[in-house]
Structure formats: structure tokens, C-alpha cells
N, C-alpha and C positions, 0 to 999 in steps of 0.2 A: 569539234574538240573531242579529244579522247576522254574516256571515263576515268580520269585520274584527277579528281577534284582538288584544287589547291586549297590547303587549309588557311583559315584566317590567321594572320601572324602579326607580330609587333613590327613597327617600323622604327627606323633609327639606326645610326652607325653604319650606313651602307658604304660600300666601295663602288667604283665606277662600273656600271653594268657592261661597258664595252669590253671588259676582260673576257666575256663569254658571248655577249650579243652586241653587235655593232651595226650601224646603219650609215648609208651615204646615198645621196641622190645622184644617180649615175647619168640620168638624162631626162629630158622633158619631151613630151609629145603633144602636138596640137590635135585635139579630137573634137568631135561634134556630138552634142547631146541629142536626145530624142526630140527635143524642141528645136533642133537645127541651129543651136547656138554653139559657137566655137568656144573652147576652153582649153587650158593647158593642164595636162596630167604630169605629175612629178613621179618618176619611177624610182623607187627606193630599193636598193640592194640591201638585203637583210642577211647578215652573217650570224647563223644560229649554231654556236659551238663548232664553228669550222665549216659548216655546210651553208651554201648560199641559195637564196630564193629572191623573188622580186614581189613588191607590192606597189600598186599604182593608185595615187590619190590626187584629186584636184584641191585647189586652195580651200574651198568651202569645207572639205573633209578635215583638213588640218584645223580649221577654225572651230569646228564642232568638237574635235578631240580636245583642243585647248580649253574650251569652255567647260566640257564635261569633267576634266581633271580638276580644274579650279573649283568646281562645285563639289565634287566628291572629296576633295582634300583641302579643307579650310586651312588657310595660312600657307598654302603651297606657294613657293616663289619660282615662277618660270619666266623666261624671256617673253616679251610681248610678241604678239603676232605681227608680221610685217604689214604695212598699210595695204589696204585693198587696191588702191590705184583706180584709174579710170578704165584701162584696158588690160585684162588679165592675160592677154596673149602678146602684149608689147614686149619686145626683146629685152629692153632694159629692165622692165618690171619683173619679168620672169627670171633674169639673171640674179637680181637682188633677192627675190623670194627664194630661189634655189639655195642660196647661201644661208639665209636666215632660217628657213624651215629645217635645214639640216642641223643647224645649231640648236634649234628648239627640240628636235627629237633626241639629240644627244643629252641635252639637259634633262629631259624626261627619263631617259635610261639611267642617268646618274642620280636620280631622286629615289630614296627608299620609299617615300610615300607613294610615288607613282607605281613602283614595282609591287608594292603590297596592296594596292587599291583593289577592293573587292570585286568591282564590276569588270576588271581586266580590260579597261578601255584601250590602253596602249598595246597590249598583247594582241587584241583582236584587230586593231588598226594595222599591225604588222603581219597579220595572218600567222601568228605563232601559236603552237599547241600547248596544252597543259604541261607536258614533260619539260618544255622549255621554261615555262613559268616557274615550276618547282625547282629545277636545277639552277636557274638564274637567282631566285630568291635565296637558295642555299649558299651560293657563292657570294652574292652581293649585299645581302642584308644579314649581318652576323646575328642579330637578335632573333632572327626567324629560324635559325638552324635547328634548334631543338624541336620545333614544330614540323619542319619540312623533312627531317632526316628519314623518318619512317615512311613517309609518302614517296620520297625519292627512291627508297629501296624497291618500290614496285617496278622500277625500270628493268630489273633483272628477270621479270616474268616474261614468258614466251610471247605474249601478245604485244609486248613493247620492244620486240627485237629490232625494229627500225629506229628506235629512240635511244637504245642503250649506249650508242656511240658517245653521247654527251658525258658519260662517266669517264671517258678517256681524256677529257680536256685537262690540261695541266692545273688549272685553278681548282677543279674538282679533286684531282688526284692529291694535290698538296693538302687540301682540307681533310681528306680521308686519312692520310698519313698523320696529320695533326691529331685527329680524333683517336686513331689507333695508339699513338704514343701516350696520349692523355689517359686512355683506358688502362694502359700498361703501368703507368707510373703515378697517375693522379689519384686523388681521393674523391669520394662521393660529395664531399663538401666544398669542392673546388669551384663549383658554379659553372664549369665548362659545359658547353652544349652536348658533349658526348656522354656526360655523366647522368644518364637517365635510364629509366626502365627500357629494356630491349634494345638499347643502342648498340650493344656489342654485336648482336646478331645482324642488326641492320648494316653496320659498318663492314662486317665480314662479307655479307651478301653483296654490298656495293663494290667492295674490292674484288670479289669474284667476277662481277660483271665487267669491271674495268680490265682485269687481267685477261679475260677472255675476249675482250672487244677488239684489241689491236696489238700488233707487235710493239709499237711505239709506247703505248701505255704500260704494257707488261715490262718492257725494258726499264722504263722510268721507275716503276715501283720496285723492281728487283734491285736497281741501283740505290734506291732509298732504303734498302735493307728490310723490305716488307716481311721476309721470312723470319728474321730475328724478332721483329716487332710482334708478329702473330704468335710465335712460340713464347714470347714474353708474356702474352696474355695467359698462356697455359701454365707457365711457371707460377704466375700469381694465383691462378685458380684452375686446377686440372679439369674442372667441368667446362672450361672454355674450349676444350679440345674439339668438340663437335662443331662449334662455330668457326674456329680457326681452320679446320679441315675444308670448309666450304671454299675458302680462297686458296689454300695450299694445294688442294687437288687440281685446281686449274693450272697452276705452275707445273706440276708433275705431268699433266696431260699435254699441255701446249709446248713444253720445253724438253720433251723426252730426249732429243738428240744432244741437248746442251746441259742436261740435268747434272751430270757429273761435275762439269765445270762450275755451274752455279752453286752446287752444294760445297765444292771445295773452297770457293770464295767465302761462303757463309761460315764454314768451319774455321778458316783462317782469321776471320773477324770476331772470333769468340763464340762461335756456334757450338763448339765441342763442349764447352762448360755448360751451355744451356741444355744440350742433349743429355749430359751426365746427370743433371738435376732431374730432368723429366724421366730418365730411365729408372729412377728410384720410386716412381709413382705407378701404382698398379694399373691405373686407367691409361697410362701413356706408354707402357712398355712395348706393347705390340706395335704402336705407331712408330716409335723410335727404331725398333728392329727393322721395320719395312723401309723406313727412310734411309737407313744405312745399308 
């Protein structure tokens, strides 16, 4: 696991984890143990924010996971394990188990209690790393967002260059834009997850990572008027300029050939009035002049 320790968070109010992590049993394989006993391995395809890998487990591994989660999460409601049967390699038994075990894993991914469970039993079972844990909790467990936001921002660090792609997932992008809009127009007493210490810089860093991660993510954010929202932060507080620049500079660098068109669209949608306001503020005058 990467050195990106998931913080303990609150459970409750989760959405279905399959929006960012999904599983399906794609095949079964008959294998032989070290004791020369035949058994069936269930090969799980794991979709991790759009990238797929495989994990292979036998029936007993699922049973161990099931028991561990019920122990760690008192009151947790999961579907029961399929019956053991007499022969774990019997075709009919395997076919039934394949369906039931897949349903069981999906139920686990849909449970906030399982997603927030401290021992990370399900995540380890699926061979998923801590960046996946953090990003999934951020998306799927609303009450955890305040705790996971700053940890999630670590994905923009160079050592996580292979993990930053998760920030470009539509579910993550939509939440970052939600947080940005709340910072622009909401109050500190709103109770929103974005209204906390250092959340502004964290959201701007995450947006910079998403903007630089892929053309698709950048196009989605530009279409969502990310430029106007970022400058809206600066309208509200000119000292937000340094944070907003983190993300705006990525757009300037990555969209150099299209920048005139992008800025023209921004100005048509009311950007000119925003820049007029910013031009009256000493801290922002140089920035506005360079932008135009």
C-alpha cells in the first residue's frame, strides 16, 4: 500500500461505490492447492476509476472477508454467503456461487460502513491501493468528505503521478465543482464539507491535478465554467488569487492553442464584468493584464 494513510471518518449517507469502483466475476478457474486438493478460483475484474485489474479468490477467502466485516461493523447487513455445498468444483455449485458472490461484493461496495471500515478488509481483498480508498470515500461517503479532502489533495504530488488519473473521474470532477461553487457563494456556517480550514487550497490543487490529467477532464471542467468559478473566489477574496492560479495556470499551459477561443467564451458568459471588478484591486491588476 502507498504511504497515503486513509483517515478515520464517519460513516453514513453513502452512495453506491460502483460509480467509481465496480466488480464482476468474469470467470472461474479450477486450481490445485499445495495439498493437491482441487478448488475453484473466482476471478474478479476490478474497475478502479476506469482502469481494470484482476483479483482471484476461492470460496473460503470470501467467507473470511464476510465474517471479518460482520465482526468489524456491528449491525452491518450483508447478503448471506452462498451455501458451501459438497463439491466446490461442481459446475452447478460454481455457477450459483458466481452469481451470489458477485452480488455480495456489490453489496459491500454499496455500504458506507464497509467503505469506512478501519482495517480495509474489502480494499485489501480487491488489491486496491490507498489512493483508491481515499477517492472512493470522498465520492461515496458524503459525511467523510471533510476528512478526506486534504488527504485526497496529496494525489497531485509527483510521487502519486500514477494515481492522479482518479481525479479526472466525472464523479470526482462534479464534487470538486460543487465545492468550488460553495466556496464562492456559501458561508462558513453552511455546514458544507468545503467550508473548512485550508479547503480552498486543497480544492484548487485537486482541480489543477484534474485539469492536467486528461483532455477529457479539462474539457468537462472548462464546459462547467471552472474559470468563472475560480475567478469568483478571487472576487470574493483577492487573497484567493494565489490558490486560483494553481488551477488557472494549467489551463493556460495545456490549452495554449485554444486559449483565445476559451477566453472569448468566458467573456461572453459574463467574464468581462468579473475582470472589470478584479482590475480595480491592486493584487489582481497584473494578473488581469496578463490574461487579456
